[in-house]
Each structure stands twice: as C-alpha cells, then as structure tokens.
C-alpha positions in Angstrom: -2.6 -72.6 -48.8 -1.4 -71.5 -45.3 -4.1 -70.2 -42.8 -3.7 -66.7 -41.3 -2.7 -66.9 -37.7 -5.0 -65.4 -35.1 -4.2 -62.1 -33.6 -2.5 -62.1 -30.1 -2.0 -59.7 -27.2 1.4 -60.4 -25.6 1.9 -57.4 -23.3 0.8 -53.8 -22.5 2.3 -50.8 -20.8 1.6 -49.2 -18.4 -0.4 -51.8 -16.5 -2.6 -49.3 -14.6 -3.8 -45.8 -15.1 -6.5 -43.2 -14.9 -8.9 -42.3 -17.8 -7.0 -40.5 -20.5 -3.8 -42.6 -20.0 -2.1 -43.7 -23.3 -1.7 -47.6 -23.2 0.7 -49.3 -25.7 -0.5 -52.8 -26.6 2.0 -55.3 -28.1 1.0 -58.5 -30.0 0.5 -59.6 -33.6 -2.1 -59.7 -36.4 -3.4 -56.2 -35.7 -3.3 -55.1 -39.4 -5.8 -57.7 -40.4 -9.0 -55.9 -39.3 -8.9 -54.5 -35.7 -12.4 -53.2 -35.0 -12.3 -52.4 -31.2 -10.2 -52.3 -28.1 -11.9 -52.7 -24.7 -10.7 -52.1 -21.1 -13.0 -54.0 -18.9 -16.4 -52.5 -19.7 -15.1 -49.5 -21.5 -14.4 -49.1 -25.2 -11.3 -47.1 -26.0 -10.2 -44.9 -28.9 -7.1 -46.3 -30.5 -4.7 -46.3 -33.4 -3.1 -49.4 -35.1 0.6 -48.3 -35.2 1.8 -51.6 -36.9 0.8 -55.2 -37.2 2.3 -55.7 -33.7 1.3 -52.5 -31.9 -1.8 -50.5 -30.9 -1.9 -47.3 -28.9 -5.2 -46.9 -27.0 -6.5 -44.1 -24.8 -8.1 -45.3 -21.5 -11.8 -44.3 -21.6 -13.8 -42.7 -18.8 -15.8 -45.8 -18.3 -12.9 -48.2 -18.2 -12.9 -50.8 -15.5 -10.3 -53.1 -14.1 -10.0 -56.2 -16.2 -8.4 -57.8 -19.3 -7.7 -55.8 -22.4 -9.8 -57.3 -25.3 -9.0 -56.6 -28.9 -11.5 -57.5 -31.7 -9.8 -58.5 -34.9 -12.0 -59.6 -37.8 -14.7 -60.7 -35.3 -12.4 -62.7 -33.2 -11.6 -61.6 -29.7 -8.2 -61.9 -28.2 -7.4 -60.9 -24.6 -4.4 -60.0 -22.5 -3.3 -62.6 -20.0 -3.2 -60.1 -17.3 -5.6 -57.4 -16.2 -5.2 -53.6 -16.6 -5.8 -52.0 -13.3 -7.9 -48.8 -13.1 -7.1 -47.1 -9.7 -10.1 -46.0 -7.6 -11.1 -42.3 -8.0 -14.1 -40.1 -7.5 -15.1 -37.8 -10.4 -18.5 -36.4 -9.1 -21.4 -37.0 -6.7 -25.0 -36.0 -6.5 -26.7 -34.3 -4.6 -24.0 -32.0 -3.1 -25.7 -31.7 0.2 -28.4 -33.4 2.3 -29.7 -34.8 5.6 -28.7 -38.2 7.2 -30.5 -40.9 5.2 -30.0 -39.1 1.9 -29.0 -41.4 -1.0 -25.8 -40.1 -2.7 -24.7 -41.4 -6.1 -20.9 -41.3 -6.4 -19.4 -41.5 -9.9 -15.8 -42.4 -10.7 -13.8 -45.5 -11.6 -12.1 -48.5 -10.0 -14.9 -49.3 -7.6 -14.6 -53.1 -8.4 -11.2 -53.0 -6.7 -12.6 -54.3 -3.5 -14.0 -51.1 -2.1 -14.0 -51.5 1.7 -15.5 -48.2 3.0 -17.2 -44.9 2.1 -16.8 -42.0 4.5 -18.6 -38.6 4.7 -16.3 -36.5 6.8 -16.0 -38.5 10.0 -19.0 -40.8 9.3 -19.0 -44.2 7.6 -21.8 -44.8 5.2 -23.6 -48.0 4.1 -23.3 -48.4 0.3 -23.6 -50.6 -2.7 -21.2 -50.9 -5.6 -23.5 -50.6 -8.6 -20.7 -50.8 -11.2 -17.0 -50.2 -11.5 -17.9 -46.5 -12.1 -20.8 -46.0 -9.6 -21.5 -46.4 -5.9 -24.8 -45.5 -4.1 -24.2 -44.5 -0.5 -26.6 -43.6 2.3 -25.6 -40.5 4.4 -24.9 -41.7 8.0 -26.2 -39.9 11.1 -22.7 -39.1 12.2 -21.6 -37.6 8.8 -19.9 -34.2 8.8 -19.3 -31.8 6.0 -16.1 -32.6 4.1 -14.7 -34.7 1.2 -16.1 -38.1 0.4 -13.5 -40.8 0.9 -13.6 -44.2 -0.9 -11.2 -46.8 0.3 -10.3 -49.9 -1.7 -7.6 -52.6 -1.9 -5.5 -50.2 -4.2 -5.8 -47.1 -2.1 -8.1 -44.1 -1.3 -10.0 -41.7 -3.4 -11.1 -38.2 -2.3 -13.8 -36.0 -3.8 -12.4 -32.7 -5.0 -15.3 -30.8 -3.5 -16.9 -31.3 0.0 -20.3 -32.8 0.6 -22.4 -30.4 2.8 -24.3 -32.1 5.6 -27.6 -30.3 6.0 -28.7 -31.8 9.2 -28.0 -28.8 11.4 -30.0 -25.6 11.4 -27.8 -22.4 11.1 -27.8 -19.8 13.8 -26.3 -16.3 14.2 -24.8 -15.2 17.5 -23.3 -11.9 16.6 -22.9 -9.3 13.8 -20.1 -6.7 13.8 -20.1 -3.8 13.2 -23.8 -2.7 13.5 -23.5 0.2 11.1 -21.2 1.5 8.3 -20.8 3.0 4.8 -20.8 1.1 1.5 -18.0 -1.5 1.5 -18.2 -2.3 5.2 -16.8 -5.8 6.1 -19.6 -7.3 8.1 -18.5 -10.3 10.3 -21.3 -12.7 10.9 -20.6 -15.4 13.5 -22.7 -18.4 14.5 -22.9 -22.1 13.7 -23.7 -24.2 10.7 -23.1 -21.3 8.3 -20.9 -23.1 5.8 -23.9 -24.0 3.5 -25.0 -20.4 3.1 -26.8 -19.6 -0.2 -27.5 -16.0 0.6 -26.8 -13.2 3.1 -29.1 -10.2 3.5 -29.5 -7.1 5.6 -33.3 -6.6 5.6 -34.2 -7.1 2.0 -30.8 -6.1 0.6 -28.5 -8.9 -0.6 -24.8 -8.8 0.3 -21.8 -10.4 -1.4 -20.1 -12.8 1.0 -17.4 -15.4 1.7 -17.8 -18.4 3.9 -14.7 -18.4 6.2 -15.7 -21.5 8.2 -18.8 -23.3 9.5 -18.9 -20.6 12.2 -18.2 -17.4 10.3 -19.1 -15.5 7.2 -17.6 -12.2 6.0 -20.1 -10.1 4.0 -19.6 -6.8 2.2 -22.3 -4.1 2.3 -23.3 -2.5 -1.0 -24.2 1.1 -1.9 -27.6 2.2 -0.6 -29.7 3.2 2.4 -30.9 0.1 4.1 -31.2 -1.5 7.6 -32.5 -4.5 9.3 -31.5 -7.8 10.9 -28.9 -10.0 9.1 -30.2 -13.3 7.7 -28.2 -16.3 6.4 -30.0 -18.8 4.3 -28.8 -22.4 4.0 -30.4 -25.7 2.7 -31.4 -26.5 6.3 -33.1 -23.2 7.2 -32.6 -19.4 7.7 -30.7 -17.8 10.6 -31.7 -14.3 11.7 -29.6 -12.0 13.9 -31.1 -10.5 17.1 -29.3 -7.2 16.3 -29.6 -5.0 13.2 -27.2 -3.5 10.8 -27.8 0.1 9.4 -26.1 1.5 6.4 -24.7 5.0 6.9 -27.2 7.7 5.8 -26.3 10.1 3.0 -23.9 12.7 4.0 -21.6 15.4 2.5 -18.1 15.4 3.8 -16.5 18.1 1.6 -16.8 20.1 -1.6 -14.2 21.8 -3.7 -13.7 24.6 -4.5 -15.5 26.3 -1.7 -15.9 29.5 -3.7 -16.2 30.6 -7.3 -18.3 32.2 -9.9 -21.2 31.0 -12.1 -20.2 28.0 -14.2 -17.6 26.9 -11.7 -17.4 23.1 -11.5 -17.9 22.0 -7.8 -16.9 18.5 -6.8 -19.1 17.3 -3.9 -17.9 14.3 -1.9 -19.7 12.2 0.7 -21.3 8.9 1.6 -24.3 7.1 0.0 -24.9 9.8 -2.5 -27.3 7.7 -4.6 -30.5 8.4 -6.5 -29.6 12.1 -6.8 -32.4 14.0 -8.4 -31.2 17.6 -8.1 -28.3 19.8 -6.9 -29.4 23.2 -5.6 -27.4 26.3 -4.7 -28.8 29.3 -2.8 -30.9 31.4 -5.1 -31.0 35.2 -5.2 -34.6 35.1 -3.9 -34.1 32.5 -1.2 -35.5 29.8 -3.5 -33.2 27.0 -4.8 -31.0 27.8 -7.8 -30.7 24.4 -9.6 -27.5 23.6 -11.3 -26.6 21.0 -13.9 -24.7 18.0 -12.4 -23.2 14.6 -13.1 -23.4 11.6 -10.8 -19.9 10.3 -10.7 -20.3 7.6 -8.0 -22.0 7.0 -4.6 -19.3 9.1 -3.1 -19.1 12.0 -5.6 -21.3 14.4 -7.5 -20.0 17.2 -9.8 -22.2 20.2 -10.1 -22.1 23.5 -12.2 -22.9 26.7 -10.4 -26.0 28.2 -12.1 -26.3 31.8 -13.2 -28.8 32.6 -10.5 -26.8 31.2 -7.6 -25.8 33.2 -4.6 -23.6 32.5 -1.5 -25.1 29.7 0.6 -25.2 26.0 1.2 -25.4 23.3 -1.5 -28.3 20.9 -1.2 -28.5 17.4 -2.8 -32.0 15.9 -3.2 -32.3 12.1 -3.2 -35.8 10.9 -3.5 -37.6 11.9 -0.4 -34.5 13.0 1.5 -32.1 16.0 1.3 -28.6 16.6 2.5 -26.9 20.0 2.6 -23.3 21.2 3.1 -22.5 22.5 6.6 -20.3 25.2 4.9 -21.5 27.8 2.4 -20.3 27.9 -1.2 -19.3 31.6 -1.7 -19.8 33.7 -4.8 -18.0 37.1 -4.9 -21.2 38.8 -6.3 -23.4 40.2 -3.6 -26.5 39.9 -5.8 -28.4 42.6 -7.6 -27.7 46.2 -6.8 -29.4 47.8 -3.8 -31.3 50.3 -5.9 -33.3 47.5 -7.6 -36.7 47.2 -5.8 -37.7 43.9 -4.2 -40.3 43.2 -6.8 -37.6 43.0 -9.5 -34.8 41.8 -7.4 -36.2 38.3 -7.1 -38.5 35.8 -8.8 -42.2 36.5 -8.8 -44.3 33.4 -9.2 -46.2 33.3 -12.4 -49.9 34.1 -12.2 -52.8 32.9 -14.3 -54.6 35.2 -16.8 -57.3 37.4 -15.2 -60.8 36.7 -16.4 -61.7 38.6 -19.5 -58.2 39.7 -20.5 -57.4 39.3 -24.2 -53.8 40.1 -24.8 -50.2 39.4 -23.6 -46.6 40.4 -24.3 -43.2 39.4 -23.2 -40.6 41.9 -21.9 -37.1 42.0 -20.5 -34.9 44.5 -18.7 -31.2 45.0 -18.4 -29.1 47.0 -16.1 -25.4 47.5 -15.2 -24.4 45.5 -12.2 -22.9 48.1 -9.9 -21.5 45.3 -7.7 -19.1 44.5 -10.4 -16.0 46.5 -11.6 -16.8 49.0 -14.4 -16.1 47.7 -17.9 -17.8 47.5 -21.3 -20.8 45.1 -21.4 -23.5 44.1 -23.8 -26.5 41.9 -24.4 -27.0 40.0 -27.7 -30.4 38.5 -28.2 -30.7 35.6 -30.7 -34.5 35.4 -30.3 -37.4 36.0 -27.9 -40.7 34.1 -27.9 -44.1 34.4 -26.2 -46.0 31.1 -25.8 -49.6 30.9 -24.3 -51.8 27.9 -23.5 -54.9 28.9 -25.6 -57.9 26.7 -25.3 -55.7 24.0 -23.8 -53.0 24.1 -26.6 -49.6 25.6 -26.2 -49.4 28.2 -29.0 -46.6 30.4 -30.2 -47.9 34.0 -30.0 -44.8 35.9 -30.9 -41.3 35.3 -32.3 -38.8 38.2 -32.5 -35.4 37.6 -34.1 -32.9 40.2 -35.2 -35.2 43.0 -34.0 -36.8 44.4 -30.9 -38.7 47.3 -29.3 -38.0 49.2 -26.1 -36.6 52.2 -24.4 -34.3 53.5 -21.7 -36.1 54.3 -18.4 -35.0 56.2 -15.3 -33.2 53.9 -12.9 -33.3 56.1 -9.8 -36.1 56.2 -8.8 -36.9 52.9 -10.5 -38.8 53.5 -13.7 -39.4 57.1 -12.6 -41.9 58.9 -14.8 -42.7 55.7 -16.5 -44.2 57.3 -19.6 -41.0 59.4 -20.3 -38.1 57.4 -21.8 -35.4 57.6 -24.4 -35.3 55.5 -27.5 -33.4 52.3 -27.0 -30.2 52.1 -29.2 -29.5 48.6 -30.6 -27.7 47.2 -33.6 -28.3 44.3 -35.9 -25.7 41.5 -36.2 -26.2 40.0 -39.7 -23.9 37.1 -39.0 -26.0 35.8 -36.2 -29.3 37.4 -37.2 -29.3 38.9 -33.7 -29.9 42.1 -31.8 -27.2 43.7 -29.7 -27.3 46.6 -27.2 -24.8 48.0 -24.6 -26.2 48.9 -21.2 -22.8 50.2 -20.0 -23.2 53.2 -22.4 -26.0 54.4 -20.1 -25.4 52.8 -16.7 -27.9 55.1 -15.0 -30.8 53.7 -17.1 -33.0 50.6 -17.1 -32.8 49.1 -20.7 -36.3 47.8 -21.2 -37.1 45.7 -24.2 -40.4 44.0 -25.3 -42.2 42.4 -28.2 -42.3 44.3 -31.5 -45.9 43.2 -32.4 -48.5 46.0 -32.4 -51.3 45.4 -31.9 -50.0 43.0 -29.2 -50.7 39.3 -29.6 -54.4 38.6 -28.7 -56.8 35.8 -27.9 -60.4 35.4 -27.1 -61.4 36.3 -23.6 -61.2 33.5 -21.0 -59.3 31.1 -23.4 -55.8 31.5 -21.9 -54.8 29.6 -18.8 -51.1 30.6 -18.8 -48.2 32.1 -20.8 -44.4 31.6 -20.9 -41.4 33.3 -22.3 -38.4 31.7 -24.0 -35.3 33.1 -25.5 -31.6 32.8 -26.1 -29.1 35.5 -25.3 -25.4 36.2 -24.5 -24.3 38.6 -21.8 -20.9 40.2 -21.4 -19.3 42.5 -18.8 -21.0 43.8 -15.7 -24.6 43.4 -17.0 -27.7 41.8 -15.7 -30.8 40.7 -17.6 -34.3 39.7 -16.3 -37.3 38.6 -18.3 -41.0 38.5 -17.6 -44.4 39.0 -19.2 -47.7 40.9 -18.8 -51.4 40.3 -19.6 -53.1 43.3 -21.2 -56.8 44.1 -21.2 -56.7 44.3 -25.0 -54.2 44.4 -27.8 -54.2 48.2 -28.2 -54.9 49.6 -24.8 -52.3 52.0 -23.4 -50.4 51.4 -20.2 -52.5 53.6 -17.9 -50.7 52.4 -14.7 -49.8 49.0 -13.2 -52.8 46.6 -13.0 -55.0 49.1 -14.9 -54.6 48.0 -18.4 -51.8 45.5 -17.8 -51.3 42.8 -15.2 -47.8 41.5 -14.5 -47.5 37.7 -14.8 -44.2 37.6 -12.9 -40.4 37.9 -13.4 -37.5 35.5 -13.7 -34.3 35.5 -11.7 -31.5 37.7 -13.1 -29.1 36.3 -15.6 -25.4 37.1 -15.3 -22.6 37.4 -17.8 -21.4 34.1 -19.4 -19.0 33.2 -22.1 -21.7 31.0 -23.7 -25.2 31.6 -25.1 -27.8 31.2 -22.4 -31.3 29.7 -22.8 -33.6 32.0 -20.7 -37.2 31.3 -19.7 -40.1 32.4 -17.5 -41.4 30.7 -15.6 
C-alpha cells in the first residue's frame, strides 16, 4: 500500500503585510487534517480552500518569520519568511516626565529596530518581542508622535506622546469680561497637556490650539476670578481675572399692553429667575406668571393688578429692572375710591377675644374705561381660618350670596342705608351673576350668607384668608377682603366697634377667563 505524501508549502502571496491581510498559501496535502497556520509567533484564522490552497488572515500578534502549517501533527514550513512591516498600534502611558518607562505595542519590531524617538529626542529601549518595545523617555524628548525606525522603514504613533516635564504658565487672558459664549484666549507656555480650564470655580469648554494657546468658551452664569489651566505637570494661574457680564435687560416687547399681554424680555445672564414683577396699583410688586426660555429670554404675562411702571426680574439675591416703563392704558382705580380701598391693606391678626369672621367683596364700575355692559359671575367664595393651629374651612358659598348696593359718593355714605343687591342664579355653572353697570353710581357689596356668622372660641384664631373664583366682564372692578367680628350676631355699630377689618386685596380687572382670587 502506498504511503500518503507529507503536506508541503510551496509559495505564499503576498509576501508581507499588516495584521488583517489575507494571505494565500499554495502547497499540497492540506485536505488531510490541517489544524493550524502560524505566522512567526501568531496563529491565524484560515480556511482550507482545496488540497493545494489555504487562505489565512494575518493575526495581530503575527511576527516576521516562516509560515508554519500543522497537518495531522506534522509541521511543514515555507522556505521563505513572511515579512510583517513595523507599525505602532498603541503606547502607555500617554504622557510623562523624562525617565518614564513607556511600553510601545505594535508589530515588526524584530525587523532590526534601530531607533525610537519621542519628538526630537532619541530614547534608550529594549525590544521585548516582535510586538512590544519598552523605551525610557529621554531628557530632550518633546511632545509629538513616537517614531520607530527599522530596516524596513519607519512607524509613527497615530496620537502624540505628551511630555510632562515642563510646568504650564499663563501670560495673558483676553478679553477680561464678557457675556455667555465669550471666546476667551489664554496664552502662555506648556499648555498643550491641559486637562481642565476654569474661571474661579467655573469650568469652561476649551480647545488646545498649540502648546502656547488655548481657546475657551464661557458658559451661562455669574462668575469671576483668575483663569487656571491644569495639566499633568501642574496648574497655571493667570495674574488677571475674567468676569462674566452681570444680569441685564436689553429690551422687552411689546412696551405697552393690557392685562394678560405676553411680554418677551431679552437680556444677558437671565438665570435662576425666581419672579417677574410689574408695578402694582399700590406701589408693591404685581407678580406675573412667566416662563424661562433661555439665559437671554424670559416671557411674562401681565397680571390683573399691574399698572404702568418698570418690570423687575428677581434672580436669587439680585434684581434687575427695565430702564423703560411697561405702559398699561388703564390709569388705575377711579379717583373717587378712597385710599383705604384703592390699594392692598396688609392682613392683620385676630384681635384678642374676638370670636367671629366673615369674607366680603365689593364691585364698582371702572370710570376710567369706556361705558359698556359689564358683569361679575362668582363660582364660589370661601372663608378659611387657622383655628387652634389648623387651617379650617369656615364658610363655602356657591350659587348664592348676600349683599347690597351702597352709596358710592361719598364712599359708603350712610352705611346702614342700602338697596337690595340684585343677582341671578346660573344653573349651568351653579354660579351667581350680578351686573354693576346697571347701577354705576353704587358700590356693589357682597358677603357671606351665613347668619349667625362663622364663629370660633375666643383667642383660638391666628389668621383668616379668603379664596374664590370669578369671571369679570366689561368696565368692572372687584376687590375682596375680610373682617373679624366681636361675635357672630353683633350688629355693625361702626368700623372697629363690632368689626375689625383684616385687610383688602388688589383690584381684579376684566378677563376672558375665570380668575382665582385670594386674600391675602
């Protein structure tokens, strides 16, 4: 019986290449049990295409040398060597001082490596294997690519090695102030290894332009301080400081309007906004709802109690106001309204020994507005009091009310003489509606329906509040308030005799929507 001939490797193509290269190996006997294909020290993945051909993929750990094929336990080698060109795949660490040991990974290092350079400095080194060199950073090294030279050419690292032997310094910062997004130019030396750039304690995004320059971008916020650049060799601090631009308002639009107008306020560093206030009827702030759009824009809604005046934004402990007034066409409440009712009275606590309370409201025709029909529709009114430390609902009126029409000039003249208050019931809304414009010369005074009035034990109430929901149309104003009474059945008898006014709210103006009203 004839013996099977041993496998042979007759040729291969190409004769050199980088890891990943497809290498076609020609020979014979490959169908009889090929178990491995090796390039120097590296085993390859492969496919047996026929008895006379294998296609192998050069592995990452391939080294220059003969191609060895294992067939049925017998090794057969190429007569010539496959050449793996020198290349650098990685190195560690990525920076360091002279004397640092750097491990360089790659391939082809057995191809008579003759030098290793770090920038302009030649290093001492040892070739640990065909895929590893250990080099010592020389004293004249400079930041740049690592260059390995061998008998077959040169290999360059794809990323630079950063030499950390020089302490960074900053010579100038420009500009020294600016709004968010300012391009801050930092110049100095040894800045190319920067790991952070800060103004005071605020971090900036940055780009390293060169070893002598960094361009940083300032974020939104109020901050100031020297510029610091941190590298692996130390931290550089500027002698001068940078200051972010303080919050400011540059414009607002529109510059005039009515209640519920949307006002867009533009400026710089408008951050951490906690409130937007318009001028109030009583000189106090009239706070409006708002949305924070960005550090350069806030959109606010003109509140019902606003009057002509500046707009003020509060931001933490600071405030910034418009230099120009926002103008409303309404001049405020009519001149015949006395000062005690024309503006907010701060709420007062219950006098000692008083045992009763009630809410009230008043409505008048706004003579500053053109004459037209107007009404007040009340969904509900409530009186709440803090009794023995607990907020307690004392009265809830819905779909009904009590009240009367009082003399307007003089204000509440002959207080005990008044006309019945006409009102109608709206079954669809379970609400109460009255029309002040049918008697524009009167004060339409409404109050709680409970009698005896809501009561409590003496010295148990610390405060009371009024809440309600109403809709106002036409040239009509509404104000709400509350009184403490000496007892639940006592007659009026004069101001501060049997009743004591807690205070009054701002006036509410006409609106297309239901308004939630409250005092305080």
